[in-house]
C-alpha positions as CSV (number, residue, x, y, z in Angstrom):
1,M,-214.6,47.0,-48.6
2,R,-214.3,43.3,-47.5
3,K,-211.1,42.8,-49.5
4,A,-209.5,45.8,-47.8
5,K,-210.6,44.6,-44.4
6,Y,-209.1,41.1,-45.2
7,W,-205.7,42.4,-46.1
8,K,-205.7,44.7,-43.1
9,Y,-206.4,42.0,-40.6
10,T,-204.0,39.3,-42.1
11,A,-201.2,41.5,-40.7
12,C,-202.3,40.1,-37.3
13,I,-200.9,36.8,-38.3
14,A,-197.4,38.3,-38.6
15,L,-197.9,39.9,-35.2
16,V,-198.9,36.6,-33.6
17,T,-195.9,34.9,-35.2
18,A,-193.2,37.6,-34.6
19,C,-194.2,38.4,-31.0
20,S,-194.1,34.8,-29.9
21,S,-191.2,33.3,-31.8
22,D,-188.0,32.3,-30.1
23,P,-185.1,34.0,-32.0
24,T,-182.5,31.4,-30.9
25,R,-181.2,28.8,-33.3
26,S,-183.1,25.5,-33.3
27,P,-181.1,22.3,-32.5
28,T,-180.2,19.9,-35.3
29,G,-179.2,16.3,-35.7
30,S,-179.5,13.8,-32.8
31,Q,-180.2,16.6,-30.4
32,A,-183.3,17.7,-32.3
33,A,-184.5,14.1,-32.5
34,Q,-184.1,13.6,-28.8
35,Q,-186.0,16.8,-28.1
36,L,-188.8,15.7,-30.4
37,K,-189.1,12.5,-28.5
38,R,-189.4,14.4,-25.2
39,G,-192.4,16.4,-26.7
40,T,-190.6,19.6,-27.6
41,C,-192.4,21.9,-30.0
42,P,-189.7,23.4,-32.4
43,N,-189.5,27.0,-33.5
44,S,-190.6,26.0,-37.0
45,I,-192.1,22.9,-38.7
46,I,-189.8,21.3,-41.3
47,D,-190.5,21.5,-45.0
48,S,-190.6,18.7,-47.6
49,R,-186.8,18.6,-47.7
50,G,-186.5,18.3,-43.9
51,R,-185.2,21.8,-43.4
52,D,-186.2,24.2,-40.6
53,G,-187.2,27.8,-40.9
54,R,-183.6,28.9,-41.2
55,G,-182.9,26.5,-44.0
56,N,-180.9,24.0,-41.9
57,V,-181.4,20.2,-42.2
58,R,-183.0,19.5,-38.8
59,Y,-182.5,15.7,-38.3
60,E,-180.2,14.1,-40.9
61,G,-179.6,14.5,-44.6
62,S,-180.5,11.0,-45.8
63,L,-184.2,10.8,-44.7
64,T,-186.8,9.5,-47.2
65,P,-189.9,11.5,-48.0
66,T,-191.9,9.2,-45.7
67,Q,-189.5,9.7,-42.8
68,I,-189.6,13.5,-43.3
69,T,-193.4,13.4,-43.3
70,D,-193.3,11.3,-40.1
71,Y,-191.0,13.8,-38.4
72,R,-193.2,16.7,-39.5
73,N,-196.4,15.1,-38.2
74,R,-194.7,14.5,-34.8
75,E,-193.6,18.1,-34.7
76,I,-197.2,19.3,-35.4
77,S,-198.5,16.8,-32.8
78,N,-196.1,18.1,-30.1
79,C,-197.0,21.7,-30.9
80,T,-200.7,21.0,-30.9
81,A,-200.4,19.4,-27.5
82,K,-198.7,22.5,-26.1
83,L,-201.2,24.8,-27.9
84,N,-204.0,23.0,-26.0
85,T,-202.5,24.5,-22.8
86,G,-202.4,28.0,-24.3
87,N,-198.6,28.0,-25.1
88,T,-197.7,31.0,-27.2
89,R,-194.6,29.6,-28.8
90,A,-196.6,26.6,-30.1
91,L,-199.1,29.1,-31.4
92,A,-196.4,31.0,-33.3
93,T,-194.9,27.8,-34.8
94,L,-198.2,26.4,-36.0
95,V,-199.5,29.7,-37.3
96,A,-196.4,30.3,-39.3
97,Y,-196.5,26.8,-40.8
98,Y,-200.2,26.9,-41.7
99,D,-199.9,30.4,-43.0
100,H,-196.9,29.8,-45.2
101,S,-198.3,26.5,-46.5
102,G,-201.6,28.1,-47.3
103,Q,-203.7,25.8,-45.1
104,A,-206.4,28.3,-44.2
105,V,-208.7,25.8,-42.5
106,D,-205.9,24.5,-40.2
107,L,-204.8,28.0,-39.5
108,V,-208.3,29.1,-38.4
109,R,-208.6,25.9,-36.3
110,T,-205.3,26.6,-34.6
111,L,-206.3,30.2,-33.7
112,E,-209.7,29.0,-32.4
113,V,-207.9,26.6,-30.1
114,Y,-205.8,29.5,-28.7
115,A,-208.9,31.6,-28.4
116,D,-210.3,29.0,-26.0
117,T,-207.1,28.2,-24.1
118,G,-204.8,31.3,-24.3
119,S,-204.4,34.1,-21.8
120,D,-202.0,36.6,-23.4
121,P,-204.2,39.7,-24.1
122,S,-202.2,40.9,-27.1
123,K,-202.3,37.4,-28.7
124,L,-206.0,37.1,-28.0
125,R,-206.6,40.5,-29.6
126,D,-204.8,39.6,-32.8
127,T,-206.3,36.1,-32.8
128,G,-209.8,37.5,-32.4
129,T,-209.1,40.1,-35.1
130,Y,-208.0,37.6,-37.7
131,L,-210.9,35.1,-36.9
132,Y,-213.4,38.0,-37.1
133,S,-212.1,38.9,-40.5
134,A,-212.1,35.2,-41.6
135,Y,-215.7,34.5,-40.6
136,D,-217.1,37.9,-41.5
137,A,-215.8,37.9,-45.1
138,G,-215.4,34.2,-45.7
139,Q,-212.0,33.0,-46.8
140,S,-210.8,30.0,-48.8
141,G,-212.2,26.9,-47.0
142,V,-213.7,29.0,-44.2
143,P,-217.4,29.8,-44.8
144,Q,-219.1,33.0,-43.5
145,D,-220.5,32.6,-40.1
146,S,-222.1,35.7,-38.5
147,D,-222.3,34.2,-35.0
148,K,-218.6,33.2,-35.0
149,A,-217.6,36.6,-36.5
150,F,-219.5,38.3,-33.6
151,K,-217.8,36.0,-31.0
152,Y,-214.3,36.8,-32.3
153,L,-215.0,40.5,-32.8
154,G,-215.9,40.6,-29.1
155,L,-212.7,38.7,-28.3
156,A,-210.6,41.2,-30.2
157,V,-212.3,44.3,-28.7
158,N,-212.3,43.0,-25.1
159,N,-208.6,42.3,-25.4
160,G,-207.7,45.8,-26.5
161,S,-208.6,46.4,-30.2
162,A,-209.8,50.0,-30.3
163,D,-210.1,49.9,-34.1
164,L,-212.9,47.5,-33.9
165,Q,-215.0,49.1,-31.2
166,L,-217.4,50.8,-33.5
167,D,-218.0,47.6,-35.5
168,Y,-218.6,45.8,-32.2
169,A,-221.0,48.5,-30.9
170,R,-223.0,48.3,-34.1
171,E,-223.3,44.6,-33.9
172,L,-224.3,44.7,-30.3
173,N,-227.0,47.2,-31.2
174,R,-228.1,45.1,-34.1
175,R,-228.5,42.1,-31.9
176,G,-230.6,44.0,-29.4
177,L,-227.8,44.3,-26.8
178,H,-228.5,48.0,-26.4
179,S,-226.9,48.6,-23.0
180,D,-223.6,47.1,-24.1
181,A,-223.7,49.1,-27.3
182,L,-224.5,52.3,-25.4
183,R,-221.4,51.7,-23.2
184,F,-219.1,51.4,-26.2
185,Y,-220.6,54.3,-28.0
186,Q,-220.3,56.5,-25.0
187,G,-216.6,55.5,-24.5
188,I,-215.8,56.3,-28.1
189,A,-217.7,59.6,-28.0
190,R,-215.7,60.8,-25.0
191,A,-212.3,59.6,-26.2
192,D,-210.2,62.6,-27.4
193,T,-207.7,60.2,-28.9
194,R,-210.3,58.9,-31.3
195,S,-210.7,60.4,-34.8
196,L,-213.3,63.1,-35.4
197,E,-215.1,60.6,-37.7
198,D,-215.3,57.9,-35.0
199,R,-216.6,60.3,-32.4
200,C,-219.1,61.7,-34.9
201,Q,-220.4,58.1,-35.7
202,A,-220.6,57.3,-32.0
203,K,-222.6,60.5,-31.2
204,L,-225.1,60.0,-34.0
205,S,-225.5,56.4,-32.9
206,L,-226.2,57.5,-29.4
207,G,-228.8,59.9,-30.7
208,E,-230.5,57.1,-32.6
209,L,-230.5,54.9,-29.4
210,Y,-232.1,57.6,-27.3
211,F,-234.6,58.5,-30.0
212,G,-236.2,55.1,-29.6
213,G,-233.6,52.7,-31.0
214,S,-233.5,51.3,-27.5
215,P,-237.0,51.5,-25.9
216,A,-235.5,50.9,-22.4
217,I,-233.5,54.1,-22.5
218,E,-235.6,56.2,-24.8
219,N,-235.1,59.9,-24.0
220,W,-235.7,62.4,-26.8
221,N,-234.0,65.3,-25.0
222,I,-230.7,63.3,-24.6
223,G,-231.1,61.9,-28.2
224,Y,-231.4,65.5,-29.6
225,Y,-228.3,66.5,-27.6
226,Y,-226.2,63.7,-29.1
227,W,-227.6,64.1,-32.6
228,Q,-226.8,67.8,-32.7
229,Q,-223.3,67.1,-31.4
230,G,-222.8,64.5,-34.1
231,L,-224.1,66.7,-36.9
232,A,-221.7,69.4,-35.8
233,M,-218.8,67.0,-36.5
234,A,-220.3,65.6,-39.7
235,E,-218.8,66.2,-43.1
236,N,-222.2,66.4,-44.6
237,R,-224.9,67.6,-42.2
238,R,-227.7,67.2,-44.6
239,W,-227.2,63.5,-44.8
240,A,-225.7,63.0,-41.3
241,S,-222.6,61.6,-43.0
242,C,-219.5,61.6,-40.8
243,S,-217.3,60.6,-43.7
244,K,-216.2,62.8,-46.5
245,D,-217.9,60.6,-49.1
246,N,-220.7,58.5,-47.6
247,F,-221.2,56.5,-50.8
248,T,-217.8,54.8,-50.5
249,S,-217.0,54.9,-46.8
250,P,-217.5,51.6,-45.0
251,N,-219.2,53.6,-42.2
């Protein structure tokens, strides 16, 4: 299921880029060079031919490869400086460049900087979602790291990712943070907008917590209540399976 999860969450990169990009045409020629000197982060980073994201020559047509590389490095430097202040346009420019050029390590590093400096909830949600996927599954050049995966899972959930709430509650519970896990499980169990399977999972998990999964809140009467409610929603009551096929479901 890790491959499916990876492809699902890479869509967040498109969201980060599309939602932050400036649709206006970028300046070219001397105007672009002057803006670069003033520290401007362009809408896109030039390619090896000196062309911007729209295919236009940004500075001039007679640049050497060394000069093009120099301009590109200065663009990246300008954008990085703005990213360090939480700028979403700089985030979009750098994410698009590193994603399209296949520089996974630099892409992750860019998103981690925004995770520490940014303030836009939707960008933090998508950033956290991607970084969680990267560190949970391990991607090219990015090793698995359970602690970082947990950190960014929390970032995604606490900035509005309802899809990851169950994953977060399970990880909270696994790490012994039972009160926080309880709060998320209760919220999912009560949410009529959540799928039947999600509510079933939450109620069975609440049952386990109250049956002694969390000694601080152990109460077998409440545990039995939630367990019976979960079983009533389950596809397979014998095995307490909320999914149709518990041998292939990630849950």
